N, C-alpha and C positions, 0 to 999 in steps of 0.2 A: 618571570611570570608573563603569561600571554595577555595581550590587551583584551578587554572584555568582548568586543564584537567578534574576535576570532576564536574565542574559547568554545569548547564543546558544551559547557554548561549553558552558555548564552544561546547556542544553536538549539539545544533542547528546550529552553524557555520559549524561543520563537516557535518551534514546532508544536509546543503544548498550547499556544494561545488559542487556536481554533477549538480545541477540546475544552478549554476553560470557558470560552464564549458559549459553546454548545451547552455545557453543564449549567452555566449561569442563566441562559435563556430558559432552559427547561425548569430550573429550580424557581426562578422568579416570575416567569410568565407561563405556567404550565397550560393554561387555557389556549393561549395563542401559539405556543411553541410546544407541541406535544410529541407523541411517539413518531408520527409521520415525518416531522421535521428532523427529529434526532436521528432516526434511522437513515434518512436520506443524506443529511449533512455528514454524518460519520462515514457513510459509504463513499460519498463524493471525495472526502479528504483522503480516505484510504486509496482510492483509485488515482487521484491526482498525484499523491506522493509516490505511488508505484510508477506512474508514468515518468516523473522526474528522475526517480532512481534508475529506470531503464534508459533514460536519455543521457545519463552521465557518460557512458562509453562513447557514443557518437560525438558528444561535445568534446570529450578528451581527444578523440581522433582528429577532430576539426581544428581545435584550438589548443594544441599541446603546450605551447609556450606561455599561454595566458595564466596568470596567477589564479583567477577565479575558476578556471577549468581544473587546475590542480587542486584547488580547495574543494571543489565538488567531488573529485575523485577520492580525496582523503576522507570525505564525509558521506560517501555513498552508502556505507552500511548503516550510518545513523538515519539517513533518509528512508532506507528500507525498513528498519526497525520501527520508525515512526509510522510508516504505512501500515505495518502489522498492528501497531498499537491502535490506530483508528479502525482497522478491521476488527480488532478485539472489542472495541467500544461498540461498533456496529452489531457484532454478534451478541455482545452482552445486552444491548438494548432489546434486541430481538428475543433473546431468551427471557429477559425480564418481562416483556409483554406477554409471552406465552406461559410464564409461571414456573416452568421447569424443563429439564431436558427430556422428560418422558413424552412430550408431545411429538418429538421429532420422528418417531417411527411412522406415524400416519402421514406426515407432510413430506417425507423424503421421496415420495413418488412424484412430486412436482419438480420439473426440470430446474427451475431457478433455485429452489431450495437445495437440491442435490449439488448443483454447480457451486453454490456458495459454500456449502460444507466441505466439498472436496478442495476448493481453493484454500479455505482456511486451514484444512488439515495439511496441505502442502506447505503453507507459509509457516506453520509452527516450527518444524526443524530448521528452517532458514533463519527465523528470528532467534531461536535458541543458540545457533552456532555462529551468529554474527558478532563474534568477538575474537580478539587476538589469540586467546588460549585455544579456542576451537580450531582456528586456522593452523596453529602450530601442531595440535594433536592430530588433525585429519590430513595434514599435508596436501598432497595432490587431490585427495578425495574431497576436500573442501570445495574446490571449484566445481567438481562433478556434481556434488550435492546441490550447490547453489544454482545449477542450471535448471533446477525444479521451478525457478522463478518464471520461466517461460510458459509451461503448462498451467501454472497457478495464475498467471496474468490472463491467459486465454479463458480459463474458467471464471475469473473475476469479471471479465467483460461480458461473457455469456450470461452470468448471473445478473448483471446490470441490465443487459438488453432484454432478457426474458422477464425480469421483474418490473420493469418500468411501465407506467401507464402510457407514456409516449416515449418510445425507445429512440427517438431522433437524436437526443443529446448523447445517449449511450453509443449509438452508431458513430457519431462524430468523434467521440473520444476513442473508440476502437479504431477508427481510421487514422487518427493521430498516432496511436500506439503502433499500428502497422507501418506507418511512415517512419517512425523512429527506428523500428527494427529493420526495415528495408534499408534505411540510410546506414545503419550500423553494419549490416552485411556488405553493402556496397563499399563502404570505407575500409572494412577489414580486407576485402579482396583486392582493393586498389593498392 
């Protein structure tokens, strides 16, 4: 039996804590913590976990022998699925506020809405196939499919930049993501 801190169940408990806090704040203090906070916080967590997921490869390349880097590599799919879960919460809060999917036709003309929906659509097959059975079934195609994470990440950060009242924070995060990807490319070529 695995010790509690290294178990997958414990990891998912930790990954769920921000969602529980978000839901609790919204349920118990709806006047202070309303739609705007819920949509922003769920989107932030989706983006942060996406960045951590994409940072796993450069971390592994830099720190191959470290146990924590190996642990991150083993749990990269968990982090990616958690990122998708927060994106689903973000999307669900947005749909809840709008009342139904019917509204989407009129708003799809807005750049940030279109970028968000396209990013979410690309993340769905990634989340659905982030399991061992899909890896075995898809074989080499699995890795090709999961390269969709890069255009999905780009769309995610465009969505954030275009939708923010002050896009400075979004641009900073996009720069960090670009640095992560640049480091990964440099380490792989080295």
